[in-house]
C-alpha positions in Angstrom: 55.8 -52.1 -28.3 55.7 -49.6 -31.2 56.0 -45.9 -30.5 54.7 -43.5 -33.2 55.5 -39.8 -33.4 53.0 -37.5 -35.1 52.8 -33.8 -35.8 49.5 -31.9 -36.3 46.5 -30.2 -34.7 43.9 -33.0 -34.9 42.9 -35.0 -31.9 42.8 -38.2 -33.9 46.4 -39.5 -34.6 45.6 -40.8 -38.1 44.6 -37.3 -39.2 48.1 -36.0 -38.4 51.5 -36.5 -40.1 53.6 -39.4 -39.0 57.1 -38.3 -38.4 58.6 -41.6 -37.4 58.2 -44.8 -35.4 60.4 -47.1 -33.4 60.1 -50.3 -31.3 60.6 -50.6 -27.5 61.7 -54.2 -27.0 62.8 -56.3 -24.1 59.6 -55.6 -22.0 58.5 -58.8 -20.2 54.9 -60.0 -20.5 52.7 -58.3 -17.9 48.9 -57.9 -17.2 47.1 -55.1 -19.1 47.7 -51.7 -17.5 50.8 -52.7 -15.5 53.6 -51.5 -17.8 54.4 -47.8 -17.5 56.1 -46.2 -20.5 57.6 -42.7 -20.2 58.0 -40.8 -23.4 60.1 -37.6 -23.5 60.7 -35.1 -26.3 63.9 -33.0 -26.6 64.7 -30.5 -29.3 68.4 -29.5 -29.7 69.9 -26.3 -31.0 69.9 -27.7 -34.5 66.2 -28.3 -34.5 66.6 -32.1 -34.3 63.9 -33.8 -32.2 65.0 -36.7 -29.9 62.1 -38.9 -28.8 62.9 -41.4 -26.0 60.6 -44.1 -24.7 61.5 -45.8 -21.4 59.9 -48.7 -19.6 59.9 -47.7 -15.9 59.8 -51.3 -14.7 62.8 -52.6 -16.5 64.7 -49.5 -17.4 64.7 -50.5 -21.1 64.7 -47.5 -23.5 65.0 -46.6 -27.1 65.4 -43.3 -29.0 64.5 -41.9 -32.4 66.0 -38.8 -34.0 63.7 -36.7 -36.2 65.7 -34.4 -38.5 64.8 -30.8 -39.1 62.8 -30.4 -42.2 61.0 -33.8 -41.9 58.1 -32.1 -40.2 55.4 -29.8 -41.6 55.9 -26.6 -43.5 54.3 -23.4 -42.4 51.7 -23.7 -45.1 50.9 -27.3 -44.1 50.6 -26.2 -40.4 48.2 -23.4 -41.3 46.1 -25.8 -43.4 46.0 -28.4 -40.6 45.0 -25.7 -38.1 42.0 -24.8 -40.3 41.2 -28.5 -40.8 41.3 -29.0 -37.0 38.9 -26.0 -36.5 36.5 -27.3 -39.2 36.5 -30.8 -37.8 36.7 -29.9 -34.1 33.2 -31.4 -33.2 33.8 -34.5 -35.2 37.2 -35.1 -33.6 35.7 -34.4 -30.1 33.0 -37.1 -30.7 35.6 -39.6 -32.0 37.9 -38.9 -29.0 35.0 -39.3 -26.6 34.0 -42.6 -28.2 37.6 -43.9 -28.0 37.8 -42.9 -24.3 34.5 -44.6 -23.5 35.7 -47.8 -25.3 39.0 -47.8 -23.4 37.2 -47.3 -20.1 34.7 -50.1 -20.8 37.4 -52.5 -22.0 39.5 -51.8 -18.9 36.5 -52.3 -16.5 35.6 -55.6 -18.2 39.2 -56.8 -17.9 39.6 -55.8 -14.2 36.2 -57.2 -13.3 36.8 -60.5 -15.0 40.1 -60.8 -13.2 38.6 -60.0 -9.9 35.7 -62.5 -10.3 38.2 -65.2 -11.3 40.3 -64.5 -8.2 37.2 -64.9 -6.0 36.3 -68.2 -7.5 39.8 -69.5 -7.3 40.4 -68.2 -3.7 41.5 -70.7 -1.1 38.4 -71.8 0.8 36.1 -70.6 -2.0 34.5 -67.2 -2.6 33.3 -65.1 0.3 30.1 -64.3 -1.6 27.3 -66.5 -3.0 27.7 -67.8 -6.5 24.5 -66.0 -7.7 26.2 -62.7 -6.8 29.2 -63.6 -9.1 26.8 -64.8 -11.8 25.2 -61.3 -11.8 28.6 -59.8 -12.4 29.2 -62.3 -15.2 26.0 -61.3 -16.9 27.0 -57.6 -16.7 30.4 -58.4 -18.2 28.8 -60.4 -21.1 26.4 -57.4 -21.8 29.4 -55.0 -21.8 31.3 -57.2 -24.2 28.3 -57.4 -26.6 28.0 -53.6 -26.5 31.7 -53.2 -27.2 31.2 -55.4 -30.3 28.9 -52.8 -31.8 29.2 -49.1 -32.6 26.4 -47.7 -30.3 28.3 -45.6 -27.8 25.2 -45.0 -25.8 24.8 -48.8 -25.4 28.4 -49.1 -24.3 28.0 -46.3 -21.7 24.8 -48.0 -20.4 26.5 -51.4 -20.2 29.5 -49.9 -18.5 27.4 -48.2 -15.9 25.5 -51.4 -15.1 28.8 -53.3 -14.9 30.2 -50.7 -12.5 27.1 -51.0 -10.3 27.4 -54.8 -10.2 31.1 -54.5 -9.5 30.5 -52.2 -6.6 27.8 -54.5 -5.2 30.3 -57.4 -5.3 32.9 -55.3 -3.6 30.5 -54.3 -0.9 29.4 -58.0 -0.4 33.0 -59.1 0.0 33.7 -56.3 2.5 30.7 -57.2 4.6 31.6 -60.9 4.5 35.1 -60.1 5.6 33.9 -57.9 8.4 31.5 -60.6 9.6 34.3 -63.2 9.7 36.5 -60.8 11.6 33.8 -60.0 14.2 32.9 -63.7 14.7 36.5 -64.6 15.3 37.0 -62.0 18.1 36.4 -63.0 21.8 33.3 -61.2 23.1 32.4 -60.1 19.6 28.7 -61.0 20.1 26.2 -60.1 22.9 26.8 -61.5 26.3 24.8 -64.6 27.4 21.4 -63.7 28.9 21.0 -60.6 26.7 23.5 -58.4 28.5 25.7 -56.0 26.7 28.9 -57.7 27.8 31.6 -56.5 30.2 31.0 -53.1 31.7 27.2 -53.0 31.0 24.8 -50.9 33.0 23.4 -54.1 34.8 26.7 -54.7 36.7 26.6 -53.9 40.4 29.8 -52.2 41.8 30.5 -51.6 45.5 32.2 -48.3 46.2 33.0 -46.0 49.2 32.4 -42.2 48.9 35.0 -40.2 50.8 34.4 -36.5 51.7 37.8 -34.8 51.2 36.8 -31.7 53.2 35.9 -33.8 56.3 39.2 -35.7 56.2 41.2 -32.5 56.1 39.7 -31.2 59.4 
């Protein structure tokens, strides 16, 4: 994994100055979104910046030292601040587009993984195949949208995929609840239409005792 360190005022990394980069190695292969990398910055008394990246899972870490003077001058900083102000709306839109793409790609990955697990589950999926096929179609639509540049289309496809994913989750929940209820003794109605043990139709013999009369 490559760690890049930038200095600047723009929201898009490529519009800032690259101060240095280093590799974090020794991280075992893992599904997307699982590795957690902690990056810390420390500036010592001499103005040297120490950037450390650490994988929380393995404890592997690496550090880069950025010497004083390798950054931006005051004039460059002032210029970049003005550039950032002038391109604020442009940067905001590009950042929003990047965020939408990342969210859509993550949703597609997680949904595909979930559907695959359902189909490969022991005993088969808890929901009908046509329900899974609807999710597959929404995934395909999202992938097509991600292949283009229309952010509105990506948002729309992501919203549809989210709805289909929620519907799938609800169907699985209901199927699981139905299985649990069917497996419990007395889970259904009592024979003859009664409500089961303790219903209002039961007849109970009882003796009423007057406490005041007994005490006399």
